[in-house]
N, C-alpha and C positions, 0 to 999 in steps of 0.2 A: 436192478438189484440182482446179484448173483444168487441164484436159488438152487444151484446144483447141490445134491446131497440133502437138501432140506425137504421135509415132508410137505405134502399138499396143504396140511393144516396151517403151516407157517406162511405159505404163499397166500392162503386165504386171508390170514390176519393182515399181511402187508397190503393185499388188495383192498381190504376193508378200510385201511388207513389211506388209500389213494394211490398206491404204487400200481403201475400198469405195464412196466417193461421189466422183463425177467430174462436172465441169461442162464443157459444150460450148456453142459459140455459132454453129455452122454445122450446118444440118439434115443435109446429105449426109454430112458427116464423122461426126456422131453416129450416123446410121443404119448406116454401115459398121462403126463400132466396136461398136455394139449387137449387130450380127449376128456379129461375130468374137471378142468378148471374153466372159469368164464372165458367166453369166446373173444372178448375185447382185450385180452392180454396180448401184448406185443412180445413175441419170443425172439430172442437172439441166440445164435449158436456160437459159443465162445471157445470151443476146444478144437483140437486136431480132428479132422474129419476124413474118414475113409471114403473113397469114391463110391463103393458099393452101397453106402448108406445115404447118399445124397437124395435118392428117390423118396425117402421118408420125410425129408425136410422141405424140399422146394415147394413153395406155395403156403407153407405153414410157419416159415421163419422170416422175420422182417429184415434181419441183417446177419450175414455170415461174417464173423470177425476174423476168421483165419483162413483166407484164401492164400495158401502158401506155395502152390505149385500149379503149373499149366495143366496137368492131368485133372486136378480138382476143378479148376476153372472151366475146363472143357465139359466135365460132367454136369456141373451146375448149369452151364449154358444150355447143354442139350436137354436136360430135364425141364428147364425153364421154358424153352421154346416149345417142347412137347406139350407142356401144360398151359401155354399161353400167358405166362406170368413174367414179371421182371424181378430178378433176384438181386438184392443189394449186397455188396461185398466190400470188405476192407482187404487191401493187399498186405499180406504179412511180410515184413522185412526182417531178415536175420541180422539186425544191426550190429550185434556183438560178434558176428561171424563164429558162432559157437556150433561145434559139431553136434551137440545134444539138442539143438533147436532147429525147427523147420523154418521155411521162409525163403524169399528171394534174396540173393546176395545184394548188399548195398550198391555195389558198382553196376548191377544190372536192374535194379529195382524200378527205375524210371521207365526203361524200355519195356519191362514186364508190365508195369501199370498201363502204358500206352496200348500194349497188345491186348490186355484184358478189357480195356475200354472199347475195343473193336468187336468183342464177342457179342453175338446176339443173345438176348435174354439176361445180360448182366448190366448192372449199373454200379460202377465203382464209386464208392462214397468217401474213400480216403485210405489211410494206412494204419497198420497196427505193428507194434514191435514190443518185444519183451527185453528190457535192458538186462545185461548180465548181473549176476549176483556178485557185486564188487563193492568194496569200501572206498575205492578210488573215485572220489567225487569229481575230479577233473576229467577222468575217462567218461564217467556217466554223463557229465554235462556236455562233453564233446559229441557223444553219441546222440544225445537228445537234440543237440543243435543240428546234427546231420539229418536226423529224421524231420525236424521242423523245416529245414531247407527243402527237402524233398516234397513235403506236404505243401509248402508255400508255392513251389514251382508248379505243381499240379493244380492247385487251387486257382492260381493266376490265370490258367487257361481253361478251366473246367468248373462251372458253377455247381456241378453235382458233388464235387469234393468238399466235404464238410467236417470230416472227423480225422483226428490224429490221436490214436490210443497208444499210450506207452506205460509200461510199469510191469508189475508182477503182483499176483494175489498172494 
């Protein structure tokens, strides 16, 4: 459940109803909620992440949804090794090749995925992409198919690969 911008009372209501996985996109907000809410909540970081803020999340976040560049992967890896934890990540692919979005270029995404798999402290669990805001259903279907093919290729050789996240909130 995406809980960004929601007060802790709303998360507590969802928790009471059985929800245990929550997504946040702001480091300070996640840290506050992590400290104040039940410890069995599984937190996911779903937004763009600056490398200088990784140290606040490693060990507290179950899945980083937006590993969008080598510099970030390096920092998550270093912090994970330092703390003796394994951090799970999704490789972000800029499938629409949009200047306004981060992520690995589609033509280099598989090689980037392989490179991240070799980093100590990281466990690559799959891929994430935000499809462009377009009414062209043919284009969106082709891009979704391209992401699915990338995912299937990686999944075929790596049992850790379990997630393909596409869409926009």
